[in-house]
C-alpha positions as CSV (number, residue, x, y, z in Angstrom):
1,M,130.6,104.5,107.3
2,H,129.2,107.7,104.4
3,L,130.9,106.2,101.2
4,G,132.2,109.1,98.7
5,N,132.3,109.0,95.3
6,G,135.4,106.8,94.5
7,A,134.4,104.2,96.6
8,I,132.4,102.8,94.3
9,T,132.1,102.2,91.0
10,P,130.1,103.8,88.0
11,E,128.7,100.1,87.5
12,C,128.0,99.7,91.6
13,V,126.9,103.2,91.6
14,A,124.3,102.3,89.1
15,L,123.2,98.9,90.9
16,T,122.9,100.8,94.6
17,Y,120.9,103.7,93.0
18,G,118.7,101.2,91.1
19,A,117.9,99.0,94.7
20,A,117.6,102.2,96.5
21,A,114.7,103.5,94.0
22,V,113.3,99.8,94.4
23,G,113.5,100.1,98.3
24,L,112.5,103.7,98.5
25,A,109.7,103.1,96.6
26,A,108.6,99.8,98.3
27,S,108.5,102.5,101.3
28,A,106.4,104.9,99.5
29,A,103.6,101.8,99.3
30,G,103.7,100.9,102.7
31,L,103.7,104.6,103.9
32,R,100.6,105.0,101.8
33,N,98.8,102.2,103.2
34,A,100.2,103.6,107.1
35,R,98.8,106.5,106.9
36,P,100.3,108.1,109.3
37,T,99.0,110.8,111.3
38,T,99.2,114.1,111.2
39,E,101.5,114.0,114.0
40,K,104.1,111.7,112.6
41,L,105.3,114.3,110.0
42,P,106.8,116.6,112.5
43,L,107.8,114.4,114.5
44,A,110.0,112.6,111.5
45,V,111.3,116.1,111.0
46,G,112.9,116.3,114.7
47,L,114.2,113.4,114.9
48,G,115.8,113.3,111.0
49,C,117.3,116.1,112.8
50,V,117.9,114.5,115.7
51,V,120.3,112.3,113.8
52,F,121.6,115.0,111.6
53,A,123.2,116.5,114.3
54,A,124.1,112.6,116.4
55,Q,125.5,111.5,112.6
56,A,128.1,114.8,113.4
57,I,129.5,113.9,115.8
58,N,132.5,111.3,116.7
59,V,133.4,109.4,119.7
60,P,136.6,107.5,120.1
61,I,136.2,103.9,120.2
62,A,139.3,102.8,119.8
63,P,142.9,103.8,119.7
64,G,143.1,105.2,116.2
65,T,139.1,104.9,115.8
66,S,135.9,106.9,116.1
67,A,132.4,106.1,115.6
68,H,128.8,107.9,115.2
69,L,125.4,107.1,115.8
70,V,123.7,105.6,112.6
71,G,120.3,105.4,114.0
72,G,118.1,103.8,110.9
73,V,116.8,101.4,113.5
74,L,115.8,104.2,116.5
75,L,113.5,105.9,112.9
76,A,112.0,103.1,112.0
77,W,111.5,102.1,115.8
78,L,109.9,105.3,116.4
79,L,108.4,106.3,113.0
80,G,107.4,102.8,111.3
81,P,109.4,101.3,108.7
82,G,108.7,103.5,105.7
83,L,108.4,107.2,107.0
84,A,112.0,106.0,108.6
85,A,113.5,105.2,105.5
86,W,112.2,109.0,103.9
87,T,113.7,110.7,106.6
88,M,116.9,109.4,107.0
89,A,117.3,109.2,102.9
90,I,116.9,113.2,103.3
91,V,119.1,113.4,105.7
92,L,122.1,111.6,103.8
93,T,120.5,113.4,100.7
94,A,121.3,116.9,102.9
95,Q,124.8,115.9,104.5
96,A,125.7,115.0,100.7
97,L,124.9,117.7,99.6
98,L,125.3,121.0,102.3
99,L,128.8,119.3,104.3
100,G,130.0,117.0,101.5
101,D,129.3,113.8,103.6
102,G,128.9,111.2,101.7
103,G,129.6,111.6,97.5
104,I,126.8,112.0,95.1
105,A,127.4,109.3,93.3
106,A,127.5,107.1,96.2
107,L,124.4,108.2,97.5
108,G,122.3,105.1,96.2
109,A,124.8,102.9,98.2
110,N,124.8,105.2,101.6
111,V,120.5,105.2,101.1
112,L,121.0,101.4,101.0
113,N,123.2,100.7,104.1
114,M,121.5,103.2,106.5
115,A,118.3,103.8,105.4
116,I,116.6,100.7,103.3
117,L,118.6,98.5,105.3
118,P,117.6,98.9,109.0
119,A,113.9,99.5,107.9
120,G,113.6,96.6,106.1
121,I,115.0,94.6,109.6
122,V,112.7,96.4,111.6
123,A,109.3,95.7,109.0
124,A,110.6,91.9,109.4
125,M,110.5,92.3,112.9
126,R,107.1,93.6,113.5
127,Q,106.4,90.8,111.3
128,F,107.0,88.3,113.4
129,E,106.9,90.5,117.1
130,S,104.1,87.8,118.1
131,V,106.7,84.9,117.8
132,T,109.8,87.3,119.4
133,A,107.9,89.3,122.3
134,R,107.4,85.2,123.3
135,T,111.2,84.1,123.2
136,I,113.0,87.6,123.8
137,A,112.4,91.2,125.4
138,P,111.0,93.7,123.2
139,R,114.1,95.6,123.9
140,L,116.5,93.5,124.0
141,S,115.6,92.7,120.2
142,L,115.5,96.5,119.8
143,G,119.1,96.5,120.3
144,L,120.2,93.0,118.8
145,A,118.2,94.7,116.0
146,A,121.1,98.1,115.7
147,G,123.8,96.2,116.2
148,V,122.7,93.7,113.4
149,A,122.4,96.7,111.2
150,V,125.0,97.9,111.8
151,L,127.1,94.9,110.9
152,L,125.1,94.2,108.0
153,A,125.7,97.5,106.9
154,A,129.7,97.4,106.9
155,A,129.3,94.1,104.9
156,L,127.5,95.6,102.2
157,I,129.9,98.6,102.6
158,A,132.7,95.7,102.0
159,L,130.6,94.2,99.3
160,E,129.8,97.4,97.5
161,T,133.6,98.8,97.4
162,A,134.6,95.8,95.7
163,L,132.1,95.5,92.9
164,F,132.8,95.6,89.5
165,R,136.7,96.4,90.6
166,P,139.2,94.2,88.5
167,L,141.5,92.1,90.7
168,A,144.5,94.5,90.3
169,E,142.4,96.9,93.2
170,L,141.6,94.5,95.3
171,A,144.5,93.2,97.1
172,G,143.7,94.4,100.1
173,W,140.0,93.9,99.8
174,A,140.3,90.9,102.6
175,S,141.8,93.0,104.9
176,F,140.0,95.4,104.7
177,A,136.5,93.6,104.8
178,A,138.2,91.6,107.9
179,L,138.5,95.0,109.5
180,M,135.3,96.4,109.3
181,L,133.7,93.5,110.2
182,G,135.5,93.9,113.7
183,T,135.7,97.0,114.1
184,H,131.5,97.1,113.0
185,A,131.1,94.3,115.6
186,W,132.1,96.9,118.3
187,I,130.0,99.6,116.4
188,G,127.1,97.7,116.1
189,I,127.2,97.0,120.1
190,L,127.5,100.6,121.2
191,E,125.0,101.5,118.9
192,G,122.2,98.4,120.0
193,G,122.9,100.2,124.4
194,L,122.3,103.8,122.8
195,T,119.7,102.9,120.7
196,M,117.7,101.2,123.4
197,V,118.2,103.8,125.8
198,L,117.4,107.1,123.0
199,V,113.9,104.6,122.9
200,A,113.4,104.7,126.4
201,A,113.9,108.3,126.7
202,L,112.1,109.4,123.8
203,L,108.9,106.8,123.2
204,P,106.6,108.0,126.0
205,L,106.8,111.4,124.8
206,G,104.9,109.6,121.7
207,S,101.7,108.1,124.0
208,P,98.4,109.8,122.6
209,A,98.0,112.0,126.3
210,T,101.2,114.0,125.8
211,T,102.1,113.8,122.0
212,R,100.2,117.1,121.7
213,S,101.3,118.7,124.8
214,V,105.2,117.9,124.7
215,W,106.2,115.6,121.7
216,R,106.7,118.3,119.6
217,P,108.6,120.9,122.1
218,A,110.9,117.8,123.7
219,L,112.0,117.3,120.0
220,V,112.7,120.4,119.4
221,A,114.9,120.9,122.4
222,V,116.5,118.1,122.0
223,A,117.3,118.5,117.8
224,A,118.6,122.1,118.7
225,G,121.0,120.9,121.2
226,L,122.0,118.4,119.4
227,L,122.6,120.5,116.4
228,V,124.2,123.5,118.6
229,A,126.8,120.3,120.0
230,A,128.0,119.3,116.6
231,L,127.9,123.0,114.8
232,V,129.7,124.9,118.3
233,L,131.0,122.8,120.6
234,P,134.0,121.1,119.9
235,I,133.6,118.0,121.2
236,S,133.4,115.3,118.3
237,S,136.7,113.4,117.8
238,S,138.6,114.0,114.9
239,L,139.9,110.7,114.6
240,P,138.9,108.4,111.2
241,D,135.5,106.6,111.6
242,G,135.8,102.7,111.1
243,Y,135.7,102.6,107.3
244,E,138.0,105.3,106.8
245,A,140.4,103.7,109.8
246,A,139.9,100.3,108.0
247,A,140.7,101.8,104.6
248,H,143.9,102.9,105.4
249,A,145.3,100.6,107.7
250,S,144.6,97.6,104.5
251,G,146.2,99.8,101.9
252,M,143.6,100.9,100.6
253,G,142.9,104.4,101.2
254,W,142.5,105.9,97.8
255,L,138.6,104.1,98.3
256,L,138.1,107.9,100.6
257,A,138.4,109.6,97.6
258,P,135.6,112.5,97.1
């Protein structure tokens, strides 16, 4: 789902950087008002490491296609939307600079799609949580939010790749957009289920009784294990992810230029 530099036009680069900057500024304002405790900051570091490692592990989901955890809703639920948006933005920046996963020109778009969007969804959920609590189970609503975030990000990617392009370059765009939405509908289901499992596993460790004694070492252990798995064990699928597979299948492989 990480866009490379060739995926979007210079005009779209400026637009998405501006939108990401506005989103991060709003997140910073919300973070200042929320005044997170000192325990939340190392928690953000630990969870950021978990997401950084998890995004490096692709698993096959269909013939010729793989996927990885995005984790935006997971972070926003556990850290709060403001801190989560900044944590994911730092993760995406590190991936672009250190791993070449996502282009620097496309960083604004990637932050918008994977950091600002899911944080905004969770913030909206919390505004209406008294209503959703009466109509839908909280864990199910969390899974739905994670799935919707992936699907909306896929729709944003389709839009971003088309903005400001001449019609001659958009011959396969309708097919690309349809493949993006179809593939990421399935990926969203997996993202929602995995998000619910991870929140169920991690949330009890954040209770006041265990925060100081268990939370930090547990996160360090989880992050270390995932990093070792991502960097050492050959478990990550070499199949293209949903975005890459859609680009190739629609004849728009040039979108994948670094």
